[in-house]
Each structure stands twice: as C-alpha cells, then as structure tokens.
FIDOBA-187679 format. One line per 3 residues: their letters; for each residue x, y negated, z of C-alpha. Coordinates in steps of 0.1 Angstrom, whole numbers, plus 5000, padded with zeros to 4 digits. Each point is the difference from the previous one (the first is absolute). Layout:
<atoms>
A	X,Y,Z  ...
</atoms>
This chain:
<atoms>
MRK	5200,4645,4849  4968,4995,5019  4989,4972,4976
TFE	5010,5021,4970  4978,5028,5013  4971,4977,5006
DAL	5004,4985,4966  4999,5034,4984  4968,5008,5019
ESW	4985,4967,4988  5008,5009,4964  4985,5035,5005
TGV	4969,4985,5014  4996,4979,4969  5004,5031,4978
VTR	4974,5019,5020  4974,4972,5000  5005,4993,4963
HSG	4995,5037,4991  4977,5009,5029  4976,5020,4979
LVI	5029,5021,4987  5015,5005,5035  4967,5011,5015
TAC	4994,5024,4971  5035,5015,5003  4996,5005,5038
LLL	4967,5017,4995  5014,5023,4973  5030,5009,5022
VGV	4976,5010,5028  4978,5019,4975  5030,5020,4987
SAT	5011,5007,5036  4965,5011,5010  5000,5027,4974
QLP	5026,5018,5021  4979,5001,5032  4985,5035,4992
RLE	5035,5014,5002  5003,4991,5037  5000,5030,5024
LDT	4995,5000,5037  5022,5023,5020  4993,5003,5037
SNE	5016,5033,5008  5023,5002,5031  5030,5008,4978
SYL	4994,4968,4979  5012,4979,5029  5036,5013,4998
LEN	5027,5002,4973  5003,5031,4980  5036,5006,5012
DPA	4990,4995,5037  5010,5031,5020  4965,5002,5014
IEA	4985,5001,4965  5025,5026,4989  4992,5022,5030
YGH	4963,4996,4994  5004,5009,4963  5017,5033,5010
LRA	4971,5008,5023  4973,4992,4974  5018,5018,4972
QFG	5003,5032,5021  4969,5000,5022  4976,4974,4986
RDE	4985,4969,5017  4997,4996,5037  4971,4975,4997
VIV	4965,5013,5002  4964,4988,4998  4979,5011,5031
VAF	4963,5004,5000  4989,5007,5036  4965,5011,5012
EPA	4986,4997,5035  4968,5020,5001  4981,5009,5032
EIF	5016,5035,4997  5027,5010,4976  4996,5037,5005
DLD	4964,4999,4988  4992,5020,4969  4981,4972,4983
FLR	5028,4976,5004  5026,5025,4989  4980,5006,4968
YLE	4998,4962,4995  5038,4998,5005  5005,5028,4975
GIH	4979,4980,4974  5021,4969,5005  5032,5020,4998
RVV	4990,5015,4967  4988,4968,4985  5033,4983,5009
EEE	5019,5028,4983  4979,4997,4968  4996,4962,4996
VPH	5029,4982,5015  5029,4994,4976  5037,5005,5006
LER	4995,5026,5027  5027,5023,5014  4981,5016,5028
VTS	4969,4997,5022  5002,5015,5035  4972,5003,5026
LIN	4985,5026,5023  4987,5016,4969  5033,5010,4985
IRS	5027,4995,5026  5023,5030,5002  4990,5028,5023
VIG	5028,5024,5009  4989,5033,5017  5013,5035,5002
EGD	4981,5032,4995  5023,5028,5011  5031,4997,4979
ELI	4983,4978,4975  5004,4962,4998  4969,4982,4988
VGD	5003,4964,4990  4969,4983,4987  4976,4971,5005
LLE	4985,4995,5034  4964,5001,4988  5001,5025,4972
EFP	4971,5014,5019  4977,4977,5019  4989,5010,5036
ATD	4966,5015,5001  4992,4998,5037  5004,4975,5029
AEL	5025,5023,5015  5021,5000,4969  4998,4962,4999
IAL	5012,4998,5036  5028,5023,4992  5010,4979,4970
RER	5001,4969,5021  5022,5017,5026  5024,5013,4973
VLA	5002,4966,4983  5008,4981,5031  5026,5026,5011
TPS	5019,4998,4967  5028,4974,5002  5001,4995,4962
YVG	4963,4990,5000  4999,4975,5028  5009,4965,4990
GVI	4996,5011,4964  4965,5011,4990  4986,4996,5035
SPD	5005,4975,5028  5014,5013,5034  4966,4996,5016
GDI	4982,5019,4972  4976,4971,4992  5014,4989,4966
TAL	5010,5021,4970  5020,4987,4971  5002,5007,4963
IIE	5035,4993,4989  5006,4990,4964  5035,5001,4985
TDA	5006,4985,4966  5024,5010,4973  5036,4989,5005
YSR	5004,4994,4963  4983,4979,4974  4984,5016,4970
VDF	4996,4968,4980  5031,5004,4977  4995,5037,4997
EDD	4963,4997,4990  5009,4974,4974  5029,5021,4986
TAG	4979,5032,4999  4967,4987,4989  5006,5009,4963
ALA	5017,5033,5007  4971,5013,5021  4973,4989,4975
GFD	4977,5029,4993  5008,5019,5031  4970,5002,5024
DPS	5019,5012,5031  5036,4990,5000  5018,5015,5031
LEA	5028,4980,5014  5018,5010,5032  5019,4967,5003
PFP	4995,4965,4986  5035,5001,4984  5010,5037,4998
DQE	5032,4993,4981  5013,4972,5022  5019,5001,5033
PSQ	4981,4985,5030  5023,4970,5001  4990,4992,4964
RPF	4963,5001,5004  4982,4967,5009  4982,4999,5033
LTP	4963,4993,5003  4993,4965,4989  4982,4974,5022
AEN	4972,4999,4975  4995,5038,5003  5002,4998,5038
SAT	4974,4973,5000  4977,5020,4977  5002,5030,5024
IES	4992,4978,5030  4970,4983,4983  4987,5033,4988
VKA	5002,5015,5036  4982,4969,5014  4972,5002,4974
LIE	4996,5037,5004  4997,4997,5038  4974,4972,4997
RHR	4979,5022,4977  5000,5030,5024  4999,4981,5033
MPH	4975,5014,5025  4984,4973,5022  5004,5020,5033
IPV	5037,5009,4994  5026,4972,5005  5026,5001,4972
YVS	5035,4984,5002  5021,4996,4969  5036,4992,5008
GSS	5036,5012,4994  5034,4987,4994  4995,5002,4963
MLA	4972,4974,5002  5017,4974,5022  5019,4980,4974
HEV	4971,5004,4976  4975,4986,5024  5022,4970,5009
SQG	5006,4993,4963  4963,5002,4992  4993,4976,5029
MKR	5025,4976,4986  4986,5003,4965  4966,4992,5013
EVP	5009,4971,5022  5029,4983,4982  4980,4989,4970
IFF	4971,4988,5023  5022,4979,5022  5022,4988,4971
GLS	4967,4987,4986  4990,4985,5033  5034,4984,5004
LAV	4996,4984,4966  4966,4987,5010  5012,4986,5033
IAV	5030,4984,4983  4977,4985,4974  4979,4984,5027
ALL	5032,4987,5018  5013,4986,4967  4967,4983,4994
ALF	5000,4985,5034  5036,4988,4996  4999,4987,4965
RRM	4963,4991,4999  4998,5011,4964  4987,5032,4984
MPC	5024,5003,4970  5033,5004,5019  4985,5029,5019
AVV	4991,5018,4968  5035,4993,4985  5018,5014,5031
LLS	4979,5031,5003  5003,5008,4963  5038,4997,5001
VVL	5002,5023,5030  4976,5027,4985  5019,5000,4967
STI	5033,5002,5018  4988,5031,5019  4988,5017,4968
GSF	5032,4992,4983  5021,5013,5029  4982,5034,5002
GTA	5000,5004,4962  5037,4993,4997  5008,5025,5029
AAL	4979,5026,4981  5019,4993,4968  5033,5006,5019
GQS	4988,5034,5011  4994,4990,5037  4975,5019,5021
LSI	4979,4985,5027  5004,5008,5037  4978,4991,5029
LSQ	5023,4971,5006  4994,4986,4965  4964,4992,5009
ILP	5011,4970,5020  5017,4986,4969  4969,4979,4990
SFI	5002,4983,5034  5036,4992,4994  4994,4986,4966
LSV	4971,4980,5013  5022,4984,5027  5028,4991,4975
GVG	4977,4989,4972  4978,4978,5022  5031,4985,5017
YAV	5016,4990,4967  4967,4986,4986  4991,4980,5031
HLL	5034,4984,5001  4996,4989,4964  4964,4989,5003
AIY	5005,4981,5033  5026,4977,4984  4979,4998,4968
FQR	4969,4988,5018  5019,4978,5023  5014,4981,4970
LDG	4967,5002,4981  4981,4986,5030  5026,4974,5004
GDS	4993,4986,4965  5023,5019,4977  4986,5012,4966
PQA	4994,5038,4998  5031,5005,4978  5022,4979,5022
ALV	4987,5017,5032  5007,5034,4984  5035,4990,4990
QAM	5008,4987,5035  4986,5031,5016  5021,5022,4978
RHS	5031,4979,5007  4994,5001,5037  4987,5036,5006
GPP	5014,5018,4969  5037,5003,5012  4991,5013,5035
IMM	4974,5024,4985  5027,5015,4977  5025,5001,5028
TAL	4975,5017,5023  4992,5026,4972  5037,5008,4998
TTS	5006,5003,5037  4968,5021,5005  5010,5023,4972
VGL	5034,5004,5015  4984,5009,5033  4978,5025,4984
ASF	5029,5015,4981  5014,5011,5034  4972,5025,5001
LIA	5016,5018,4971  5026,5015,5024  4973,5012,5025
LMP	5000,5037,5008  4963,5003,4991  4986,5000,4964
PMR	4968,4981,5010  5022,4971,5012  5020,5001,4968
QFG	4968,5001,4979  4986,4971,5020  5032,4979,4996
LAA	5000,5005,4962  4963,4994,4996  5001,4969,5022
MLG	5030,4986,4981  4979,5004,4968  4971,4982,5018
VGW	5023,4971,5009  5011,4998,4964  4964,5000,4986
TLL	4990,4974,5027  5029,4977,4991  4992,5003,4963
FTL	4963,4991,5005  5008,4972,5025  5023,4982,4976
SLL	4981,5007,4968  4964,5011,5003  4993,4978,5029
PAL	5012,4967,4984  4983,5010,4968  4967,5005,5017
ISR	5004,4968,5020  5006,4981,4968  4969,5015,4983
LPM	4975,4999,5028  4984,4970,5016  5017,4990,5033
QAR	4983,4970,5015  5019,4976,5022  4987,4991,5035
SGL	5006,4963,5008  5018,4992,5032  5013,5034,5006
GDA	5036,4994,4989  5010,4981,5031  5009,5016,5032
GIT	4970,5011,5020  4996,5015,5035  5017,5032,4988
NVV	5031,4982,4989  5001,4979,5032  4999,5031,5022
LQR	5027,5018,4979  5022,4969,5001  4997,4996,5038
IGI	5009,5037,5006  5029,5000,4975  5015,4967,5010
GAA	4994,5008,5037  5021,5032,4995  5026,4980,4981
RHP	5004,4976,5028  5008,5028,5025  5020,5024,4978
WKV	5020,5016,5027  4970,5008,5022  4983,5015,4970
VFS	5030,5021,4990  5005,5011,5036  4964,5010,5003
ATL	5001,5019,4967  5032,5018,5011  4983,5011,5032
LAV	4970,5011,4981  5022,5020,4976  5018,5017,5029
ACV	4967,5009,5016  4987,5014,4967  5031,5021,4995
IST	4996,5015,5035  4963,5007,4993  5008,5018,4967
FQL	5020,5026,5019  4967,5011,5014  4987,5008,4965
KAS	4990,5036,4995  5002,5017,4966  4970,5021,4991
NNP	4984,5021,4974  4965,5009,5011  4977,4995,4970
IYY	4969,5016,5016  4996,4968,5021  4999,4978,4968
LAP	4965,5013,4995  4971,4985,5019  4989,5018,5032
ENA	4967,5008,4984  5016,5014,4968  4986,5035,4995
FRV	5034,5015,4992  5017,4984,5030  4972,5013,5022
SFL	5003,5035,4986  5038,5000,5001  5003,4988,5036
YLD	4971,5023,5012  5017,5031,4985  5034,4988,5012
EHM	4987,5000,5035  4981,5033,4998  5021,5021,4976
KTS	5034,4984,5010  5016,5011,4968  4996,4970,4977
TSL	5036,4999,4989  5030,5022,4999  5038,5000,4999
ELF	5014,5024,4976  5033,5018,5002  5016,5014,4969
IDA	5022,5028,5012  5027,5019,4982  5013,5031,5018
GEE	5031,5001,4979  4996,5033,4980  4974,5022,4983
NAL	4979,5021,5023  5013,4981,5031  4964,4996,5013
YEP	4998,5038,5005  5026,4996,5028  4983,4999,5034
EVM	5026,4976,5013  4991,4975,4973  4963,5005,5007
NRL	5006,4996,5037  5017,4967,4994  4969,4989,4980
DAL	4978,5012,5029  5022,4980,5024  4994,4970,4977
GQY	4963,5005,5005  5004,5000,5038  5021,4968,4997
FMN	4972,4983,4981  4973,5011,5024  5020,4988,5030
FEH	5011,4968,4983  4989,4967,5017  5012,4965,4990
EGY	4982,4968,5010  4967,5020,5003  5005,5017,4966
RFT	4994,5037,5000  4997,5027,4973  4968,5021,5002
RTT	5006,5028,4975  5026,5015,4978  4997,5021,4968
SVV	5028,5021,4984  5010,5035,4990  5003,5007,5037
DIA	4962,5000,5003  4997,5026,4972  5027,5022,5015
KET	4983,4999,5034  4965,5006,4986  5013,5029,4979
HQA	5019,5016,5029  4969,4997,5022  4977,5015,4974
LNA	5023,5030,4995  5001,5006,5037  4963,5007,5004
NDP	4991,4963,5000  5014,4997,5035  5003,4963,5010
ASY	5031,5009,5020  5017,5009,4967  4996,4965,4986
QIA	5038,4997,4996  5028,5004,4975  5013,5035,4993
QER	5035,5002,5014  5014,5026,4975  5010,4988,4966
AML	4985,5030,4981  4967,4997,5019  4998,4962,4994
AQE	5008,5004,4963  4974,5028,4997  4973,4980,5017
LFL	5006,4969,4978  5001,5023,4969  4966,5015,5010
FEN	4985,4965,5004  5015,4988,4967  4984,5029,4982
SGS	4966,4996,5017  4988,4975,4973  5002,4969,5023
EDL	5018,4970,4986  5007,4985,5034  5036,5013,5002
ERV	5011,4982,4969  4988,4968,5015  5026,5002,5029
VDP	5029,5020,4985  5017,5001,4966  5001,5033,4980
QFQ	5036,5007,5011  4991,4996,5037  5027,4975,5004
KAR	4981,4967,5002  4970,4992,5023  4976,4973,5008
YSA	4992,4992,5036  4972,4977,5008  4995,4983,5034
LAQ	4966,4983,5003  4990,4971,5023  4977,4971,5003
FRD	5005,4970,4978  5025,4974,5014  5017,4969,4988
GNL	5028,5006,4977  5024,4980,5023  4994,5026,5027
VAR	5004,5029,4976  5033,4985,4988  5013,5001,5036
IIH	4987,5036,5004  5018,5011,4969  5033,4985,5013
EMQ	4996,5019,5033  4992,5033,4982  5030,4996,4977
RDL	5021,5000,5032  4982,5031,5015  4995,5023,4970
PAI	5036,5010,4993  5002,5018,5034  4968,5018,4993
LGP	5005,5011,4965  5037,5006,5001  5027,4992,4974
EIT	4990,5027,4975  4966,4984,4993  4998,4968,4982
WSI	4969,4978,5002  4985,4967,4992  4970,4982,5016
TGS	4976,4989,4973  4963,4997,4991  4977,4970,4997
SSL	5004,4991,5037  5037,4998,4995  4995,4978,4969
IAR	4978,4976,5021  5027,4999,5027  5027,4994,4974
TVE	4979,4972,4986  5002,4982,5034  5038,5002,5000
ATT	5002,4989,4963  4976,4970,5008  5022,4988,5028
TSL	5033,5004,4980  4985,4983,4970  4988,4971,5021
FRT	5035,4992,5012  5016,5007,4966  4976,4979,4979
YAL	4997,4971,5024  5037,4998,5005  5006,5000,4963
ALA	4973,4974,4994  5015,4977,5026  5035,5005,4987
VIT	4990,4992,4964  4974,4973,5006  5022,4979,5023
PLM	5027,4991,4974  4973,4999,4973  4982,4973,5020
MLL	5032,4980,5003  5006,5003,4963  4964,4991,4990
IGS	4997,4971,5024  5035,4988,4990  5012,4996,5035
LRA	5018,5022,5026  4985,4980,5029  4964,5001,4986
GLV	5003,5036,4990  5010,5010,5036  4973,4977,5014
SMA	4974,5017,4978  5005,5035,5015  4989,4991,5035
PNL	4963,4993,4991  5001,5030,4977  5011,5025,5026
LPI	4981,4988,5029  4965,5008,4986  5011,5036,4994
LLT	5015,5003,5035  4969,4985,5015  4978,5024,4981
LAI	5021,5030,5010  5001,4988,5036  4963,4998,5005
MPL	4994,5035,4986  5011,5018,5032  4978,4976,5020
LEV	4970,5009,4978  5010,5037,5001  5004,5000,4962
PLD	5026,5025,4989  5026,4996,4973  4989,5022,4971
LFT	5001,4999,4962  4974,4973,4999  5011,4976,5027
MML	5035,5003,4988  4989,4984,4967  4990,4969,5019
GCI	5036,4989,4999  5001,4997,4963  4967,4981,4999
AIG	5011,4977,5029  5034,4992,4986  4985,4993,4966
LAV	4976,4975,5014  5025,4985,5025  5026,4995,4972
DDT	4973,4985,4979  4992,4974,5026  5036,4993,5010
LHF	5012,4995,4964  4972,4976,4992  5007,4980,5032
IHG	5038,4998,4995  4997,4994,4963  4977,4971,5007
FRS	5022,4987,5029  5032,5000,4979  4983,4981,4972
RYA	4988,4973,5024  5033,5000,5019  5019,4994,4967
ETG	4978,4970,4994  4998,4985,5035  5031,5013,5019
DPY	4977,5000,5031  4992,5035,5013  4971,4987,5021
QAI	4984,4983,4970  5007,5030,4978  4983,5023,5025
EQT	4970,4976,5003  4996,4999,4962  5004,5037,4996
LNT	4973,5007,5026  4978,4975,4982  5002,5021,4968
TGR	5014,5035,5005  4988,5002,5036  4964,4998,4989
ALL	5006,5026,4973  5015,5023,5027  4970,4995,5022
FTS	4975,5007,4972  5019,5031,4990  5001,5013,5035
IVL	4963,4994,5006  4990,5017,4968  5022,5030,5005
CSG	4992,5005,5036  4963,4999,4991  5005,5026,4973
FLV	5020,5024,5022  4978,4997,5031  4972,5015,4979
LTL	5020,5033,5002  4993,5001,5038  4964,5009,4991
SSM	5012,5033,4984  4991,5032,5017  5036,5013,4995
SNL	5025,4990,5027  5029,4997,4976  4982,4974,4980
QAL	4989,4982,5031  5036,4998,5012  5012,4989,4966
GAL	4974,4972,4999  5005,4987,5035  5038,5002,5001
TAF	5004,4985,4966  4977,4971,5009  5020,4995,5032
AIG	5033,5000,4980  4986,4974,4975  4989,4978,5028
AAF	5033,5003,5019  5020,4993,4968  4980,4967,4995
ILD	5004,4989,5036  5037,5007,5000  5005,4982,4967
IIV	4985,4968,5013  5017,5001,5034  5033,5019,4998
TPA	5010,4990,4964  4998,4962,5006  5021,5004,5032
LLI	5027,5020,4983  5001,4976,4970  5005,4971,5023
LVY	5030,5017,5015  5018,5007,4967  4990,4970,4980
PKR	5012,4966,5015  4985,4967,4989  5021,4984,4973
DT	5001,4970,4978  4983,5004,4966
</atoms>
C-alpha cells in the first residue's frame, strides 16, 4: 500500500512538472477568486460573540438589552484643578453638547450638566437637569459641590468619591439601524425631517438586531477624535469604558498582527536562506504560505464566516503548517540534488519520501482542528473551520504549486552537501544513544509526563483582556486610572421579575431590593467589593426625600403602597426618562446594577456562583432573577474556555490516536507515535504556571498548533523509519538512516518555525508575546522528543529481523 501511494505521488509529480505553467496559473486563479470574497469578512469583538446564541448567559443578556438597553458605556473623564469652577463647567457643557450632536448611534449622554436633580418645593416634585441654571457665585459653587458629593447616585457615576474627577458617560443605542435605514431610504425620500421613535417601530425587541460591531467601533472612534479636537492642555482627559475594551484589544491586534506576521516571514526567509544557502527556495516557500493565507480567509468569507479576535492568529498557524510542509519537501529535494541526482529525479524522490507523511499530517491536523467545532465558543469554532481550510490550501499548494515552481525555477546544486555533515552526526549520536538505552529514556519521559500533569493542575483560567495591552497603551492607562479612582469600571446586572404587574409598588418587594443593595455593599470575596448600586430603589428614595422637604433623613422607601405608588407616579410624569431605564412599563420587571472595579473573569465567575447561593434568601421565592451583563459574559467565557479545552482536546486525542494507527499501518507504531505528540503539549502547559501565564482563549490555542507540529514531526520520522526498517530489518540502522534524512528536515523545520514565532515576543501585547514564546517552546520540545523518545520507543516495539 505504501509503495502504491508513493508511486501515485511520483505519477502526480510527473503531471505537475509537465504542465507546470498550467498548474501555476490555476493556483493563482484560485487564490484570485478567493481574494474577491475578502471584503465580505466582518470582525466581531463584542462580549456576546464569545458564546453560543443558545447559551443561557446570552439569553439572559438578550432579555436585559431588549428591555433596558446596553450595560456597556464609554467614559470620558476629566481631572481639572477644580471641577466646581465656572470656566470648567462651561467647558464640560460644551463637550457634552458636541458629543450629543456629533457622535453616531447615541442613546444618552450623562454628566454633571444633565444628571437628574430631584427636589421638592412644597408639595411639588421637580425633576430636571442638575445644571439647568449655572451657579453665579462662589457660594453657589461651594453649595453645588457639597450637594453633588452628598448625593449617592452621583458618586462613582459622574464624580469620583474624592471629588477630583468628573465623568461624561456615553451610552450607545442597543439596536442597529443598518437594515432599517436601508429598508426605509426610499420611503423617506423627499422628507426633510423624518421622526422615528424607534429604529424598528413595528418589530418586537427580540426581533430587532443589536448594534453591530462596526457601528460600535464608529461610535468609539468618533468619541476619540472629538475629544482630541477639544482637548485642553491643562486638563487631563481619560477615555475609557467597558464598551471600548474589546474594541481597543482588537485594534491592537489589527495593528500588530500584520506587522509581526511580516517580520516572521522576513526572519523565516533569513533562516531558510541560511539553511538552504539558496535564494529561490525562500521565495517559493513564502509565496506558498502567503497565497495559502489569502485563500483561507477568502474561503472563510465565502462560507459566511465572521472574524473574531482569535482569528487574527490564523496567519501564524498557516505559517507554521505551510513552512513545515515545504521545508520537509525541500530538505529531501536538496539533499538528493546536492548528492548528484538530477532536478527531476530529486523532486520525484522528495515527493515519494515526504509526500505521504505530509498528506497524513494534513489529515490528522484537520481532524484535531475539527474537534474545535464542538467547543462552547463561536471564536473557537470559527478558528477550527478557518484553520482546516488553511491546512487544505497549504496541502494543495505544497503538492502542486511548490513542485511546479521548483521545476520551473533554477535550483542550483551544492557539491558535497549530500553526505552526512556535522548536523547529521550529532542527530545520529543523540538518536542512536537514546535507542541503546530505551528503558531509561521511557522511564525518564514517564517521570517528566507525571511532573507535567501535576504542574498543569496549577493552571489558572483567566479572561482579563486589559492586560493584553502594553503598559504604556493610552487606553490601558486611562482604564486602570479610572478603575482605581472611580471604582465603577464594570457592573453585574440583575434582571428581576417580581411576578406580576405593579408588584414594584409593593413596599415589601422594594424592601427586598433595598436589602439586595445592602448585600452588595457589604459583599467581600477575595478582596472583591462592590462600590455602588443603581436601581429603582434610588429613584424611590430620592423622590420620597424630595417630597419630605428634601430632608436627608427621609432618604428611604415609602412604607405604604399607595404612597410609594403615588411617588413613583409623580416621578414618572415629571418628564424624566430615568425610570424607564430601570423598570418596565408594567412595574413588574426591574434592572439592578452593582458596580465594582474591574477584575479577572475567573474571579467574577466565582463571585457569581457565591451570589447565586445567597440571593434566593434575600429576594424570596416570589421574585425571579438572573445575573447578567457584560461582566457576567466575561465570567461565563472563562468557564466556557475551560470546558472547551477538555472537550476539544479529549476528542482530538480520541480520534487522532486510532487515525495515526490507521495511517501508519501499525498498531504498535500508532501507539508509539502518541507519546512524543502529547509530551510537547503537556510540557508547554506545565511551564505556564511557572511563568505565571494563565490559560485563556489565546494560550488554549497553543495545543492545536503544538499537536499539529508534533504530529507532523512524528509522522515524518515514523514513516521514514518504517520504510528503512522494511528494507533492512535492523531498527538501529533504520533509525540512523531516518535521522540522516528526515532528522535533518525536522531540525530545519524547527529552527525556521521557532525563529518565526519568537518574533512575536517583540510585540507590545502580552497575548501575542505568550503565543510566540510558548509556541516556539512547543516546537523545540516536539523536535527534541522526536529524536530522543521516538527512537527509544521504536527499538522496544520493532525487533531486529532477517530481511
């Protein structure tokens, strides 16, 4: 069977070389057609894009957004010498108005200028903007400061607890207007002032599309540009907010991934030039990789796939696979060419030798990637599919475009390089040395595996994207500064259903919500504390205080149903829209927000689990509730990442193991092949706790890259060994000959790929640094294990026999 397969590849090589011009043209046309689909690619970095649509966390978040809008905001904070200075307040008013007029997709802008003011004058309730009239004297400014700092709903919102920072809070639309504007453009033609109260007035909230990532990005970029235009040199400005976090990380990736992909290509080109000492193979390999990348993204776009932040590491994956395949082929080609074979004969022998394991590697890698299709996270599914497409494109070009180019381009032989040099001598000594002491090697590898498994239990799951950004990144600086001073960077949202219409008029129900606020403010878990809550309770207390001569002692909930209902009715009819942001029109459902400093999603996940145990006793059986919001999605992402890790890796192992046995054609060799495949992954996971690198969405993907490269190396080694063993019957001689050919190709591949991935450590983003360093480590570990552990295992399962 092996000979039949090799003969088929030899025949295919003849077809490709005879029609090389046609093959090259066809490949370029395929890429060209695929490239036309690239404009269809969309990048989605929203928090909800990390989870499946039917995930309970997404469903709960959808209910919250449909009823009460987004919980993510953009914050523009100012730190003047004195906030309560008339000149600064006029400047703040100007910024506020410009934001309202110029920034697209706005729902609301809140600052000291327009935050609600609830006061009573006799029996009259007056609800208006705080600064409808600006202070005229210093005494009025002092009184304003005292009032602002004494109002709980202001502190931590539009002003810091110490009164030194004031914030302008920008809330975007919950819903997109893209489809609506397209559908109504013709109908509204000729009308100068169309008035629309809702983007989709005839649709239920659940049917209306939420704000798109592109619209969210447009809003963020508009705010940043506006602030830069109106920045005052003596007033520090900080632009931050939960709505911007995913956007800024994505923008950082978009800036740096192309740069470092280009640098990786350059470094790999230099490494290839040093290894092959020829310019032409460098150009051929890089062209094949670049075309494979274009083809992969184009095909993904044609299939309707969107891009996630994770998709941006796809070029690095395709680079590793493509370079590995090409180097294995070219290493044998040049070894035969330098040994005196004709170019055609060298190419045929290279295809016969490296073609089968390349195809087997492509199959096993694709099967491993297919395991990501059962992950609980859309970005992992998208990556798995796109990476499988990348493997397919890479295989196509390795077995068609590459030999076609080799046959058409001048490839000069280097005399005297076909024999074993110092590299081969070193590899043979290491491999044969391991083969002569197989049990020692196996015992040592077993101890190493056990130690790795123990170390992996120290791995910590994480979702803390703010630390992906460089310490000097402007957004990170602003975000962490405001997080420290305002202490309200993120929130947990509760979607509450009191069970029946008008239930929120009941003092008992409102008292339970008030007790919920006390629970939040007294909550402490691993140093995590809430700093502020917002809900209908605040409005009820403010209204009751205002109607009781503005007495601070009356800042409480009315304890008679009729009075509570009347007070809320008065507020509702005051013209303020604040009530509809925290209760539904039937006064049955409510939104309760608990704000805190930003913390890792892993900690937030533990906090949510604790709260789910505590809240039933506080809210009682009549009130149903769900914990949701963007912080909840981040926490759920941590759990989904960990679960997906075990599910996908277990499936990949369960499928690849028998597949390796089938492809290699031997139960013994298939089992042997898995040890050097698993150990690099275990080693890489084991060093992560030692380096304090957490398990997140990016580091989790190291496994698929590592197993792809490890399987590649192992299949090439075992395929070469079995061919030599069939000829000689001597396992030692087969190992020596394999190291003389395949071993050098493995070394070349490892050096080239390590060089390319180590370039990522120069990135300013920690996730790219970790990806580069750990992938390079995994590649190096896979090579070392293949030339030490694999020979030892092969000696144990393949006895010497007569030929």
